[in-house]
Rosetta silent file (secondary structure, phi, psi, omega in degrees, C-alpha in Angstrom):
SEQUENCE: MKNIYRRKDGRYEARVLLGKDENGKRRYRSFYGSSAEEAEFKMLAAREPDTVSADLTEMTVKELTMEYITVIKPRLKESSEVNYRMKAEKHIIPAFGNMKCCLLKANDVYQFIESKLKSGLSARYVSDIIVLLKSVYRYASRVYGVNNCLEGIVMPKRTKPEIAVLSKSEQSRLMAYLNGDFDLNALGIALSLHIGIRIGELCALQWKDIDLANRTITVRKTVQRIKSYDGKNATKLVITEPKSASSVRVIPIPECLVSMLEKFKDSADKYILSSKLSPVEPRTMQYRFASVLKKANLPSVHFHSLRHAFATNCIALGFDVKTLSEILGHSSVEITLNRYVHSSLDRKRACMDMVKWAA
SCORE:     score description
SCORE:     0.000 S_00000001
   1 L     0.000  137.802 -179.463    0.000    0.000    0.000 S_00000001
   2 E  -140.078  155.765  170.318    1.311    3.457   -0.864 S_00000001
   3 E  -148.520  148.472 -177.475    0.206    7.090   -0.721 S_00000001
   4 E  -127.681  130.762 -179.985    1.790   10.278   -1.980 S_00000001
   5 E  -148.505  164.967  179.557    1.072   13.733   -0.630 S_00000001
   6 E   -93.704  131.050 -179.363    2.571   17.205   -0.395 S_00000001
   7 L   -84.574  168.702  178.581    4.138   18.195    2.920 S_00000001
   8 L   -65.157  -27.138  179.841    3.990   21.618    4.574 S_00000001
   9 L   -82.209    4.030  176.378    7.645   22.234    3.636 S_00000001
  10 L    96.181  -17.596  179.229    6.744   21.940   -0.078 S_00000001
  11 L   -78.867  160.388  174.526    8.298   18.516   -0.628 S_00000001
  12 E  -101.603  142.451  179.595    6.339   15.449   -1.722 S_00000001
  13 E  -122.826  126.864  173.981    6.376   12.310    0.392 S_00000001
  14 E  -104.837  123.781 -176.713    5.657    8.806   -0.872 S_00000001
  15 E  -114.862  135.477  178.226    4.831    6.399    1.943 S_00000001
  16 E  -116.901  128.504  177.378    4.836    2.609    1.730 S_00000001
  17 E   -78.497  118.088 -178.337    3.097    0.492    4.365 S_00000001
  18 E   -89.921  -17.329 -176.954    5.558   -2.196    5.448 S_00000001
  19 E   133.514 -153.152 -179.882    3.208   -3.965    7.824 S_00000001
  20 E  -126.334  149.330  177.507    2.762   -3.898   11.578 S_00000001
  21 L   -84.055 -174.783 -175.878    5.215   -4.291   14.435 S_00000001
  22 L   -64.954  -17.098  178.359    4.809   -6.668   17.391 S_00000001
  23 L   -95.867    3.820  179.024    2.523   -4.135   19.079 S_00000001
  24 L    84.639    6.799 -179.734    0.236   -3.895   16.068 S_00000001
  25 L   -84.905  135.533 -179.007    1.466   -0.420   15.101 S_00000001
  26 E   -66.480  139.894  177.809    1.752    0.269   11.394 S_00000001
  27 E  -112.788  134.158 -179.277    5.263    0.688   10.011 S_00000001
  28 E  -123.343  158.387  167.738    5.982    2.974    7.027 S_00000001
  29 E  -125.555  133.409 -175.281    8.944    3.872    4.843 S_00000001
  30 E  -113.391  146.743  176.438    9.019    7.361    3.307 S_00000001
  31 E  -130.687  137.636 -172.250   10.643    8.754    0.150 S_00000001
  32 E  -117.811  150.705  177.135   10.907   12.466   -0.579 S_00000001
  33 E  -160.871  166.625  179.109   11.123   14.560   -3.761 S_00000001
  34 L   -77.889  -10.484  175.894   10.459   18.008   -5.180 S_00000001
  35 L  -141.351  163.927  178.870    7.550   16.526   -7.163 S_00000001
  36 H   -62.682  -37.845 -179.401    5.146   13.633   -6.737 S_00000001
  37 H   -64.143  -41.123 -179.719    6.806   11.873   -9.675 S_00000001
  38 H   -65.818  -43.016  179.477   10.276   12.179   -8.114 S_00000001
  39 H   -62.603  -42.271  179.466    9.096   10.837   -4.778 S_00000001
  40 H   -67.278  -37.964  178.244    7.378    7.892   -6.472 S_00000001
  41 H   -60.245  -45.686  179.697   10.453    7.213   -8.607 S_00000001
  42 H   -61.987  -37.512 -179.681   12.643    7.019   -5.491 S_00000001
  43 H   -66.179  -45.248 -178.880   10.140    4.695   -3.907 S_00000001
  44 H   -68.416  -33.360 -177.475   10.042    2.347   -6.901 S_00000001
  45 H   -75.631  -17.119 -172.771   13.821    2.432   -7.276 S_00000001
  46 L   -95.515   37.998  176.512   14.402    1.499   -3.627 S_00000001
  47 L   -62.798  144.835 -178.704   13.361   -2.130   -3.833 S_00000001
  48 L   -63.700  131.425 -178.470   15.045   -4.266   -1.229 S_00000001
  49 H   -55.066  -34.773 -175.436   18.199   -5.878   -2.672 S_00000001
  50 H   -75.991   -3.106  174.753   17.323   -9.307   -1.335 S_00000001
  51 H   -91.275   -2.791 -177.159   14.159   -9.374   -3.462 S_00000001
  52 L   -99.138  134.005 -179.009   16.227   -9.235   -6.643 S_00000001
  53 L   -64.469  148.361 -172.501   17.389  -12.460   -8.220 S_00000001
  54 H   -61.540  -32.026 -175.838   21.122  -13.082   -8.069 S_00000001
  55 H   -66.976  -21.655  178.981   21.596  -13.216  -11.829 S_00000001
  56 H   -69.168  -27.627  178.576   20.619   -9.535  -12.161 S_00000001
  57 H   -74.445   -5.867  177.962   23.700   -8.539  -10.170 S_00000001
  58 H   -87.907    0.737 -177.614   25.770  -10.155  -12.925 S_00000001
  59 L   -64.037  152.279 -179.181   24.818   -7.409  -15.377 S_00000001
  60 E   -83.001  167.591  177.258   27.621   -5.455  -17.038 S_00000001
  61 H   -60.794  -38.315  178.566   28.359   -1.776  -16.612 S_00000001
  62 H   -61.085  -48.993 -178.765   27.015   -1.231  -20.132 S_00000001
  63 H   -62.703  -41.638 -179.739   23.722   -2.968  -19.336 S_00000001
  64 H   -64.812  -45.887 -177.731   23.401   -1.137  -16.039 S_00000001
  65 H   -62.793  -45.246 -178.354   24.160    2.286  -17.534 S_00000001
  66 H   -70.157  -31.508  175.572   21.691    1.908  -20.400 S_00000001
  67 H   -65.982  -42.945  179.446   19.023    0.594  -18.023 S_00000001
  68 H   -59.805  -46.238 -179.422   19.503    3.624  -15.784 S_00000001
  69 H   -63.128  -37.556  178.506   19.157    6.045  -18.706 S_00000001
  70 H   -65.764  -41.020 -178.400   16.012    4.219  -19.852 S_00000001
  71 H   -64.716  -41.943 -175.712   14.487    4.373  -16.344 S_00000001
  72 H   -89.694   -3.715 -176.998   15.042    8.122  -15.915 S_00000001
  73 H   -51.111  -42.953 -178.990   14.208    9.011  -19.537 S_00000001
  74 H   -61.005  -20.223 -177.981   10.630   10.163  -18.726 S_00000001
  75 H   -95.812   -2.105 -173.870   12.072   12.774  -16.344 S_00000001
  76 L  -106.306  149.886  165.509   14.655   14.153  -18.793 S_00000001
  77 L   -68.660  153.746 -179.303   14.591   16.708  -21.565 S_00000001
  78 H   -57.523  -40.479 -179.157   15.459   15.091  -24.891 S_00000001
  79 H   -64.592  -35.538  178.689   18.731   17.016  -25.024 S_00000001
  80 H   -69.218  -40.609  177.701   19.703   15.752  -21.548 S_00000001
  81 H   -60.807  -45.301  179.693   18.953   12.161  -22.513 S_00000001
  82 H   -62.524  -40.140  178.832   21.100   12.515  -25.633 S_00000001
  83 H   -61.979  -43.533  178.369   23.876   14.081  -23.542 S_00000001
  84 H   -63.345  -45.717 -178.450   23.811   11.134  -21.100 S_00000001
  85 H   -64.126  -39.218  179.158   23.809    8.573  -23.901 S_00000001
  86 H   -63.223  -45.517  178.826   26.695   10.307  -25.653 S_00000001
  87 H   -63.500  -38.540  179.120   28.817   10.340  -22.489 S_00000001
  88 H   -66.541  -48.050 -175.090   27.961    6.702  -21.842 S_00000001
  89 H   -72.370  -31.750 -175.288   28.694    5.522  -25.383 S_00000001
  90 H   -90.404  -26.227 -172.857   31.817    7.604  -25.906 S_00000001
  91 H  -126.116  -55.105 -172.986   33.475    7.292  -22.496 S_00000001
  92 H   -69.714  -48.938 -176.356   31.914    4.990  -19.888 S_00000001
  93 H   -67.077  -43.049  176.763   31.086    1.965  -22.040 S_00000001
  94 H   -59.536  -32.564 -177.714   34.435    1.816  -23.921 S_00000001
  95 H   -82.704  -41.979 -171.601   36.249    1.865  -20.571 S_00000001
  96 H  -126.559   -2.398 -167.715   34.047   -0.374  -18.420 S_00000001
  97 L   -49.002  -44.032 -175.733   31.212   -1.673  -20.612 S_00000001
  98 L   -87.041   -3.773  179.601   32.045   -5.388  -20.573 S_00000001
  99 L   -78.228  140.018  173.672   32.976   -5.438  -16.870 S_00000001
 100 E   -64.535  132.679 -171.482   30.451   -6.864  -14.430 S_00000001
 101 H   -60.553  -29.423 -178.268   29.091   -3.857  -12.584 S_00000001
 102 H   -75.871   -8.551 -177.585   29.686   -5.436   -9.170 S_00000001
 103 H   -99.225   -7.256  179.759   33.428   -5.768   -9.921 S_00000001
 104 L   -66.192  133.435 -178.646   34.164   -2.074  -10.608 S_00000001
 105 L  -117.322  159.753 -179.960   36.524   -0.638   -7.996 S_00000001
 106 H   -57.023  -38.650 -179.432   37.384    2.908   -6.923 S_00000001
 107 H   -62.564  -35.447  176.838   40.909    2.473   -8.286 S_00000001
 108 H   -61.863  -39.807 -178.470   39.484    1.687  -11.744 S_00000001
 109 H   -68.565  -42.256  179.034   37.578    4.967  -11.626 S_00000001
 110 H   -64.179  -38.652  176.459   40.635    6.973  -10.568 S_00000001
 111 H   -64.979  -37.423  176.825   42.671    5.447  -13.413 S_00000001
 112 H   -62.644  -46.302  178.913   39.835    6.353  -15.796 S_00000001
 113 H   -59.020  -46.038 -178.551   39.854    9.958  -14.554 S_00000001
 114 H   -62.512  -42.880 -178.748   43.611   10.205  -14.997 S_00000001
 115 H   -66.152  -37.105 -179.950   43.525    8.779  -18.533 S_00000001
 116 H   -69.317  -38.525  177.512   40.756   11.157  -19.593 S_00000001
 117 H   -66.260  -39.992  178.864   42.625   14.173  -18.241 S_00000001
 118 H   -67.519  -26.651  179.556   45.801   13.059  -20.025 S_00000001
 119 L   -75.253   -9.090  176.959   43.837   12.704  -23.262 S_00000001
 120 L   109.282   -3.511  177.713   43.097   16.438  -23.130 S_00000001
 121 L   -70.071  146.459 -179.827   39.569   16.518  -21.720 S_00000001
 122 L   -73.042  155.933  177.666   38.926   19.338  -19.268 S_00000001
 123 H   -60.322  -35.179  179.836   38.496   18.615  -15.561 S_00000001
 124 H   -65.147  -43.115 -179.000   34.977   20.001  -15.815 S_00000001
 125 H   -68.819  -41.471  178.265   33.986   17.601  -18.609 S_00000001
 126 H   -62.468  -39.576  177.371   35.556   14.599  -16.848 S_00000001
 127 H   -60.704  -39.265  178.844   33.650   15.578  -13.694 S_00000001
 128 H   -62.656  -37.841  177.774   30.410   15.570  -15.703 S_00000001
 129 H   -64.792  -44.259 -178.556   31.152   11.997  -16.842 S_00000001
 130 H   -67.296  -34.786  176.166   31.813   10.894  -13.259 S_00000001
 131 H   -59.076  -42.798  177.736   28.606   12.585  -12.064 S_00000001
 132 H   -63.678  -46.256 -179.212   26.684   10.393  -14.523 S_00000001
 133 H   -63.039  -36.400  176.362   28.557    7.263  -13.410 S_00000001
 134 H   -62.604  -42.023  179.076   27.839    8.140   -9.764 S_00000001
 135 H   -63.168  -40.052  178.760   24.130    8.401  -10.545 S_00000001
 136 H   -60.531  -43.286 -176.660   24.250    4.997  -12.273 S_00000001
 137 H   -78.346  -26.365  171.921   25.827    3.377   -9.215 S_00000001
 138 H   -64.979  -40.085  176.334   23.466    5.018   -6.741 S_00000001
 139 H   -62.917  -44.978 -179.067   20.680    3.445   -8.814 S_00000001
 140 H   -62.692  -37.253  179.687   22.511    0.085   -8.831 S_00000001
 141 H   -66.795  -42.688 -178.911   22.939    0.230   -5.072 S_00000001
 142 H   -69.052  -45.227 -170.239   19.241    0.950   -4.461 S_00000001
 143 H   -87.174  -40.530 -172.941   17.800   -1.491   -6.971 S_00000001
 144 H  -115.902    0.192  179.046   20.283   -4.372   -7.111 S_00000001
 145 L    71.657   17.854  179.384   22.271   -4.054   -3.911 S_00000001
 146 L   -72.023  137.671  177.784   25.499   -3.462   -5.849 S_00000001
 147 L   -61.301  127.601 -177.905   28.293   -1.940   -3.767 S_00000001
 148 L   -84.201   89.265 -178.321   28.531    1.764   -4.641 S_00000001
 149 L   -73.377  -10.543 -179.985   32.244    2.094   -5.390 S_00000001
 150 L   -84.448  -13.971 -179.514   31.673    5.669   -6.614 S_00000001
 151 L   -66.288  125.258  179.928   30.711    6.904   -3.175 S_00000001
 152 L    89.553   -2.030  177.337   33.508    9.100   -1.887 S_00000001
 153 L   -62.635  130.690 -179.756   35.286    9.390   -5.230 S_00000001
 154 L   -86.485  126.305 -178.669   37.175   12.707   -5.327 S_00000001
 155 L   -73.500  151.208  175.412   36.430   14.730   -8.433 S_00000001
 156 L   -62.537  144.028 -178.237   39.269   16.201  -10.529 S_00000001
 157 L   -69.217  125.589  179.935   40.086   19.760   -9.553 S_00000001
 158 L   -86.744  141.578  173.836   38.433   22.238  -11.872 S_00000001
 159 L  -110.478  138.928 -179.552   40.257   25.325  -13.040 S_00000001
 160 L   -71.001  116.888 -177.202   38.324   28.437  -13.943 S_00000001
 161 L   -68.562  145.235  175.413   38.745   28.903  -17.699 S_00000001
 162 L   -80.363  122.001 -179.388   39.935   32.236  -19.014 S_00000001
 163 L   -99.292  122.018  177.734   37.183   33.746  -21.132 S_00000001
 164 L   -75.863  119.359 -178.082   38.275   36.036  -23.937 S_00000001
 165 L  -124.386  138.918  176.688   35.992   39.089  -23.797 S_00000001
 166 L   -64.145  137.901  177.023   36.022   42.146  -26.044 S_00000001
 167 L   -70.314  170.202  179.296   37.212   45.275  -24.252 S_00000001
 168 H   -59.088  -41.823 -179.937   34.954   48.306  -23.970 S_00000001
 169 H   -67.457  -36.198  178.268   36.699   49.989  -26.897 S_00000001
 170 H   -70.136  -35.243  175.224   36.392   46.787  -28.977 S_00000001
 171 H   -63.936  -39.505  178.210   32.694   46.554  -28.124 S_00000001
 172 H   -65.018  -40.705  177.489   32.259   50.142  -29.333 S_00000001
 173 H   -64.883  -37.341  177.893   34.087   49.311  -32.565 S_00000001
 174 H   -62.156  -48.643 -178.762   31.852   46.272  -33.018 S_00000001
 175 H   -66.623  -34.498  177.251   28.654   48.318  -32.649 S_00000001
 176 H   -63.578  -40.635  178.663   30.033   51.021  -34.961 S_00000001
 177 H   -65.693  -44.161 -178.726   30.675   48.368  -37.611 S_00000001
 178 H   -63.983  -37.153 -179.509   27.200   46.859  -37.176 S_00000001
 179 H   -65.307  -20.884  179.208   25.545   50.279  -37.458 S_00000001
 180 H   -68.933  -28.112  178.489   27.112   50.655  -40.899 S_00000001
 181 L  -151.330   76.977 -170.858   24.892   47.883  -42.260 S_00000001
 182 L   -80.141  103.706  179.039   22.348   46.975  -39.612 S_00000001
 183 L  -116.752 -168.090 -177.717   20.693   43.676  -40.614 S_00000001
 184 H   -65.429  -33.721  176.190   19.149   40.748  -38.705 S_00000001
 185 H   -63.442  -42.792  178.781   22.594   39.356  -37.858 S_00000001
 186 H   -63.740  -38.438  177.973   23.550   42.710  -36.381 S_00000001
 187 H   -61.209  -43.640  179.777   20.295   42.756  -34.415 S_00000001
 188 H   -62.616  -42.463  178.691   21.100   39.346  -32.928 S_00000001
 189 H   -65.071  -43.115  179.429   24.602   40.429  -31.903 S_00000001
 190 H   -62.543  -40.464  178.056   23.261   43.665  -30.410 S_00000001
 191 H   -61.652  -44.065 -178.766   20.635   41.747  -28.410 S_00000001
 192 H   -65.647  -38.941 -178.235   23.251   39.409  -26.959 S_00000001
 193 H   -73.435  -26.400 -173.581   25.580   42.256  -26.028 S_00000001
 194 H  -107.644  -10.089  174.206   22.810   44.358  -24.440 S_00000001
 195 H  -131.607   -2.954  173.754   20.602   41.781  -22.672 S_00000001
 196 L    70.301   25.290 -176.838   23.025   38.864  -22.197 S_00000001
 197 L   -73.897  144.561  176.844   20.819   36.246  -23.834 S_00000001
 198 L   -69.167  154.505 -175.032   22.276   32.793  -24.602 S_00000001
 199 H   -63.756  -38.998  178.722   22.809   31.948  -28.278 S_00000001
 200 H   -66.392  -37.813  177.343   20.240   29.105  -28.245 S_00000001
 201 H   -67.627  -39.064  178.505   17.665   31.364  -26.591 S_00000001
 202 H   -60.952  -46.878 -178.767   18.415   34.102  -29.130 S_00000001
 203 H   -65.390  -25.525 -178.578   17.839   31.737  -32.064 S_00000001
 204 H   -87.382   -7.359 -178.411   14.527   30.606  -30.531 S_00000001
 205 L   -65.578  130.110  172.077   13.125   34.150  -30.139 S_00000001
 206 E  -113.903  162.502 -176.764    9.961   34.830  -32.110 S_00000001
 207 H   -64.904  -22.588  176.123    8.283   38.182  -32.546 S_00000001
 208 H   -69.251  -14.433  177.250    5.474   37.048  -30.243 S_00000001
 209 H   -85.306   -8.226 -177.547    8.118   37.044  -27.491 S_00000001
 210 E  -103.770  120.684  176.566    8.756   40.770  -28.009 S_00000001
 211 E  -113.479   93.397 -177.061    6.396   43.240  -26.334 S_00000001
 212 L   -70.973  -28.718  179.618    7.473   46.652  -27.577 S_00000001
 213 L   -63.835  -41.784 -179.936    4.576   48.412  -25.852 S_00000001
 214 L  -100.877    1.687  178.023    5.775   47.244  -22.444 S_00000001
 215 L    54.307   57.674  177.472    9.421   46.954  -23.546 S_00000001
 216 E  -135.639  151.627  171.815    9.942   43.323  -22.528 S_00000001
 217 E  -121.029  127.237  178.647   11.422   40.177  -24.051 S_00000001
 218 E  -101.837  120.636  177.871   10.140   36.812  -22.798 S_00000001
 219 E   -96.601  116.754 -177.237   12.637   33.958  -22.965 S_00000001
 220 L  -135.895   -9.189 -177.920   10.783   30.644  -23.055 S_00000001
 221 L  -138.761  163.568  172.965   12.556   28.410  -25.610 S_00000001
 222 E  -141.491  151.532  178.982   16.025   27.427  -26.783 S_00000001
 223 E  -112.424  134.810  174.215   17.341   25.933  -30.030 S_00000001
 224 E  -153.385  154.955  176.135   20.077   23.322  -30.160 S_00000001
 225 E  -100.561  127.744 -178.051   21.405   20.599  -32.422 S_00000001
 226 E  -127.178  164.367  177.541   21.623   17.184  -30.808 S_00000001
 227 E   -66.994  141.923 -179.740   22.581   13.674  -31.851 S_00000001
 228 L  -105.086  139.276  177.787   19.744   11.731  -33.437 S_00000001
 229 L  -115.515   23.010 -178.975   18.957    8.113  -32.622 S_00000001
 230 L   -85.536   -4.136  179.265   16.189    7.677  -35.203 S_00000001
 231 L    80.474   -0.426 -178.337   18.488    5.830  -37.607 S_00000001
 232 L  -106.714  -43.245 -177.067   17.870    8.365  -40.355 S_00000001
 233 L  -126.590  151.721  179.212   19.996   11.384  -39.496 S_00000001
 234 L   -71.227  -38.868 -179.480   23.199   11.881  -37.525 S_00000001
 235 E  -137.980  170.179  174.959   21.845   14.984  -35.778 S_00000001
 236 E  -151.620  153.716  178.808   18.652   17.002  -35.544 S_00000001
 237 E   -93.157  128.295 -179.084   17.618   20.521  -34.566 S_00000001
 238 E  -125.258  147.681  175.033   15.282   20.722  -31.573 S_00000001
 239 E  -115.875  115.905 -173.927   13.390   23.579  -29.940 S_00000001
 240 E  -132.898 -178.998  172.579   12.878   22.948  -26.242 S_00000001
 241 L   -66.096  155.062 -178.298   12.442   24.694  -22.928 S_00000001
 242 L   -62.400 -177.498 -172.782   15.538   26.637  -21.786 S_00000001
 243 L   -53.232  -42.007 -177.990   18.403   25.292  -19.715 S_00000001
 244 L  -150.998  173.868 -179.953   16.579   25.413  -16.359 S_00000001
 245 H   -60.192  -36.721 -179.566   13.412   26.715  -14.726 S_00000001
 246 H   -71.777  -14.596  179.381   15.187   29.978  -13.839 S_00000001
 247 H   -77.281  -18.660  173.505   16.085   30.439  -17.507 S_00000001
 248 L   -78.964  115.162 -170.474   12.421   31.111  -18.344 S_00000001
 249 E  -156.508  164.413  175.096   12.296   34.840  -17.696 S_00000001
 250 E  -113.050  125.033 -176.939   11.082   38.275  -18.737 S_00000001
 251 E  -114.180  124.423  174.398   13.812   40.792  -19.564 S_00000001
 252 E   -63.633  139.649 -179.853   13.135   44.551  -19.799 S_00000001
 253 L   -87.731  124.060  176.714   14.330   45.953  -23.131 S_00000001
 254 L   -66.264  149.840 -175.623   16.861   48.802  -22.791 S_00000001
 255 H   -54.212  -35.934 -175.608   15.910   51.986  -24.640 S_00000001
 256 H   -64.971  -16.246 -178.620   18.845   51.649  -27.048 S_00000001
 257 H   -98.735  -14.379 -172.845   17.350   48.470  -28.568 S_00000001
 258 H   -59.405  -50.492 -178.037   13.763   49.628  -29.063 S_00000001
 259 H   -64.662  -33.115  177.775   14.250   51.386  -32.415 S_00000001
 260 H   -64.475  -43.407  179.514   16.325   48.467  -33.707 S_00000001
 261 H   -68.828  -38.387  178.932   13.520   46.018  -32.910 S_00000001
 262 H   -61.692  -33.828 -177.865   10.862   48.313  -34.361 S_00000001
 263 H   -62.599  -34.666 -174.626   12.784   48.410  -37.635 S_00000001
 264 H  -109.123    4.653 -176.704   12.449   44.642  -38.172 S_00000001
 265 L   -46.575  130.283 -175.682    9.113   43.956  -36.437 S_00000001
 266 L  -136.746 -173.383 -178.291    7.357   41.058  -38.212 S_00000001
 267 L   -65.402  153.664 -168.108    4.442   38.642  -37.755 S_00000001
 268 L   -55.354  -41.862 -172.778    4.168   36.894  -34.392 S_00000001
 269 L   -84.234   -6.033 -179.869    5.200   33.354  -35.386 S_00000001
 270 L   -79.395  144.255  177.311    8.296   34.328  -37.364 S_00000001
 271 E   -79.759  139.357 -172.694   11.700   33.876  -35.773 S_00000001
 272 L   -60.152  -47.012 -173.617   13.570   37.137  -35.275 S_00000001
 273 L   -74.441  -24.133 -177.869   16.925   36.100  -36.731 S_00000001
 274 L  -105.020  -20.714 -173.018   15.545   34.372  -39.827 S_00000001
 275 L    57.109   30.111  178.851   12.353   36.352  -40.460 S_00000001
 276 L  -133.379  179.293  179.503   10.891   32.922  -41.317 S_00000001
 277 L   -86.307    2.119  175.217    8.819   30.234  -39.616 S_00000001
 278 L  -123.831  146.437 -174.109   11.988   28.202  -38.996 S_00000001
 279 L   -84.993  159.895  166.092   14.899   29.352  -36.810 S_00000001
 280 L   -77.679  136.888 -179.652   18.545   30.040  -37.549 S_00000001
 281 L   -87.142  153.727 -175.184   20.558   27.415  -35.683 S_00000001
 282 H   -53.698  -39.702 -179.281   23.216   28.425  -33.132 S_00000001
 283 H   -60.858  -40.187  178.832   26.138   27.072  -35.165 S_00000001
 284 H   -65.135  -41.793  179.664   25.157   29.274  -38.113 S_00000001
 285 H   -65.094  -36.616  176.918   24.903   32.338  -35.872 S_00000001
 286 H   -63.486  -42.636  178.221   28.351   31.596  -34.446 S_00000001
 287 H   -62.164  -41.965 -179.733   29.802   31.436  -37.981 S_00000001
 288 H   -65.050  -39.670  178.190   28.149   34.740  -38.877 S_00000001
 289 H   -63.727  -42.664  178.902   29.514   36.370  -35.717 S_00000001
 290 H   -61.066  -38.485  178.723   33.024   35.122  -36.533 S_00000001
 291 H   -65.633  -40.417  178.979   32.706   36.647  -40.012 S_00000001
 292 H   -63.172  -44.557  179.988   31.635   39.998  -38.540 S_00000001
 293 H   -60.742  -41.013 -179.009   34.607   40.043  -36.156 S_00000001
 294 H   -65.619  -45.078 -179.374   37.004   39.327  -39.008 S_00000001
 295 H   -66.639  -31.562 -179.394   35.553   42.067  -41.238 S_00000001
 296 L   -87.052    2.346  179.761   35.622   44.543  -38.340 S_00000001
 297 L    58.221   46.403  179.610   39.264   43.642  -37.633 S_00000001
 298 L  -114.293  157.662  179.744   38.418   42.549  -34.089 S_00000001
 299 L   -59.553  148.843  178.260   39.847   39.665  -32.019 S_00000001
 300 L   -77.621  116.076  176.832   38.272   36.244  -32.517 S_00000001
 301 L  -132.144  159.516  178.798   36.025   35.449  -29.537 S_00000001
 302 L   -74.827  151.918  179.065   33.185   33.010  -29.014 S_00000001
 303 L   -56.201  -34.639 -178.292   29.618   34.265  -29.335 S_00000001
 304 L   -63.628  -19.403  179.588   29.089   33.387  -25.660 S_00000001
 305 H   -65.173  -22.410  177.042   31.657   36.073  -24.747 S_00000001
 306 H   -64.135  -36.072  177.806   28.959   38.671  -25.505 S_00000001
 307 H   -66.825  -41.505  177.170   27.024   37.324  -22.511 S_00000001
 308 H   -63.984  -42.596 -179.818   30.129   37.636  -20.341 S_00000001
 309 H   -62.178  -41.866  178.655   30.711   41.185  -21.603 S_00000001
 310 H   -58.829  -48.576 -178.066   27.106   42.104  -20.766 S_00000001
 311 H   -61.264  -44.448  179.708   27.423   40.790  -17.198 S_00000001
 312 H   -63.761  -42.870  178.834   30.713   42.616  -16.608 S_00000001
 313 H   -61.707  -39.283 -178.783   29.327   45.861  -18.050 S_00000001
 314 H   -65.298  -40.934  177.611   26.265   45.622  -15.795 S_00000001
 315 H   -63.026  -41.472  178.904   28.368   45.260  -12.642 S_00000001
 316 H   -63.664  -30.242  179.594   30.436   48.290  -13.716 S_00000001
 317 H   -80.366   -9.906  177.762   27.175   50.235  -14.170 S_00000001
 318 L   103.197   11.472  176.846   26.120   49.412  -10.614 S_00000001
 319 L   -59.325  140.717  169.497   23.630   46.556  -11.111 S_00000001
 320 L   -77.426  149.380 -171.044   23.010   44.589   -7.943 S_00000001
 321 H   -65.406  -34.674 -179.901   24.018   40.959   -8.407 S_00000001
 322 H   -62.671  -45.830  178.733   20.569   39.517   -7.635 S_00000001
 323 H   -61.955  -47.031 -179.813   18.928   41.569  -10.405 S_00000001
 324 H   -60.857  -41.289 -179.692   21.696   40.684  -12.871 S_00000001
 325 H   -59.938  -41.658  179.760   21.443   37.002  -11.949 S_00000001
 326 H   -70.512  -36.404  177.290   17.714   36.961  -12.746 S_00000001
 327 H   -64.485  -38.412  179.704   18.220   38.808  -16.041 S_00000001
 328 H   -77.294  -15.537  179.882   20.830   36.226  -17.051 S_00000001
 329 L    80.776   30.854  178.774   18.537   33.377  -15.981 S_00000001
 330 L   -87.994  152.564  179.011   20.893   31.927  -13.378 S_00000001
 331 L   -82.374  -16.112  178.986   19.704   29.743  -10.516 S_00000001
 332 L  -152.555  156.305  179.455   22.034   31.476   -8.034 S_00000001
 333 H   -70.999  -22.691  179.310   24.081   34.666   -7.697 S_00000001
 334 H   -62.353  -39.611  178.262   27.211   32.534   -7.176 S_00000001
 335 H   -61.805  -43.079 -179.450   27.068   31.397  -10.812 S_00000001
 336 H   -60.205  -48.141 -176.856   26.818   35.027  -11.918 S_00000001
 337 H   -71.111  -42.284 -173.008   29.803   36.144   -9.875 S_00000001
 338 H   -79.020  -28.677 -174.392   32.043   33.129  -10.435 S_00000001
 339 H  -108.972  -28.510 -166.935   31.489   32.579  -14.138 S_00000001
 340 H  -117.906   -5.771 -178.446   30.314   35.774  -15.751 S_00000001
 341 L  -108.355  117.300 -176.075   31.809   38.794  -14.038 S_00000001
 342 L  -118.146  123.419 -178.651   35.297   39.710  -15.222 S_00000001
 343 L   -94.797  117.356  179.423   37.209   42.600  -13.684 S_00000001
 344 L   -77.017  165.373  177.699   39.536   44.367  -16.134 S_00000001
 345 H   -61.628  -37.700  178.314   42.818   46.001  -15.096 S_00000001
 346 H   -62.127  -40.253  179.046   41.223   49.420  -15.689 S_00000001
 347 H   -66.561  -41.970  178.201   38.394   48.495  -13.316 S_00000001
 348 H   -61.889  -41.799 -179.191   40.873   47.272  -10.693 S_00000001
 349 H   -64.791  -42.305  179.726   42.859   50.510  -11.057 S_00000001
 350 H   -62.452  -40.167  178.338   39.721   52.646  -10.695 S_00000001
 351 H   -66.275  -42.958 -178.285   38.769   50.744   -7.536 S_00000001
 352 H   -68.039  -28.904  177.849   42.274   51.048   -6.088 S_00000001
 353 H   -68.006  -16.815  177.698   42.322   54.783   -6.791 S_00000001
 354 L   -79.932  -12.023  178.553   39.436   55.114   -4.379 S_00000001
 355 L   -74.675  126.316 -176.717   41.706   53.931   -1.549 S_00000001
 356 L  -110.822  152.788  176.998   42.818   56.948    0.491 S_00000001
 357 L   -66.554  127.295 -179.421   45.747   57.430    2.884 S_00000001
 358 L   -77.957  113.824 -178.158   44.564   56.942    6.429 S_00000001
 359 L   -74.814    0.000    0.000   45.441   60.154    8.315 S_00000001
C-alpha cells in the first residue's frame, strides 16, 4: 500500500506500508522529492536488494548504464537524454562496458579519470562523466544491492577557464561596424551584447516574445542541435524549454534596442533572426559572428563572450548581483559572480584609486 502527498515544507512524500510491528502499530517507509513523480520514482527504485534475483547482479556496466538512462528518460529533456547517452557511449562503455558492474573498484575509476585528463579533456567535462557514473551506481545500489564504489570518489580539480571578452573599446568598434549595415545578424549580436541572452535562446526568439509596448522580451525556448537516434539522421535541430526553470524569464528591453527592434518587427510566429517560420541554428549564428569580427578587424572570440561582456558591463554600471542574476537566468548569484563577471585592469585601477591614505 502506498500514498503520496505534499508536505507543509513543499516537498512530496511517498509512503509505503511495510506492515505492523509486534505491538500492532503500522510501520511505514518514506521517500521524498520536489515533485510527486520524483518521490514515487525514489520509492520504486528502492526495492530491497534481497528481493532481486542473483543473476541480475551479474549485469555489465554497459547494461546497467543503459538501463539507468532508460528508467530516468521520462524525467529528462530530450537534449539531456542525448547528452547522457553520448557520455555513456563515448566514455563509460568503452572503458568499463564489458565489466560486471559489481566488480568495478574505486581504483578503476581513478585510473579512468587520470587517462581522460591526459587525453586532453577538461576537468569540468571529466567531472560531468563521473557525475553520470555516480548516478548509475546510486541506482545500482538501491535497486540491485550493488556496492557503490563511486561513493567518496574525489572529483578532478576544476580550473576556472579564461574567457576572452572584447574590451569596452572593442565593443564600441563592433557596434560602430554593425551600425554601418544593420541587418538581422547585427540585431542578434546587439541583443546578446545588451541583454546577455544565450545563443540558443536568441535563435529561438519569435516576434510574439517581443512586447514593444511594455518593452519586454520573454525567454521561453532554446534551439540546439543534438545527436539523433532515429536511424535516419546523424543529428537534428530541436526547440525545447531553456536550460533550467530559472532560464524562463522576462527581460526589460533597454531603450537603445527599441528602435532596432521596431525596424524589423514582423508577424508573431516568425523567428527574429531568420524572419521565417523556422529558426537560424546556433552554429550558423556563431559562424556569422566570426565573419563579422574578421571584417571589423576585431579579435576572434566566441559568441558566448557577448554574454560575459554584458554581465561585466552591468556590474560596472552598478547593477546589484541579484537583479543581474535573474536577467541572465541563473539559478544562483554565485554562478553570476564566479562565471560571468570579469574585472579588467582598468576596473581594478579605478577601484584602487578610491583607496585613500589613512590620516
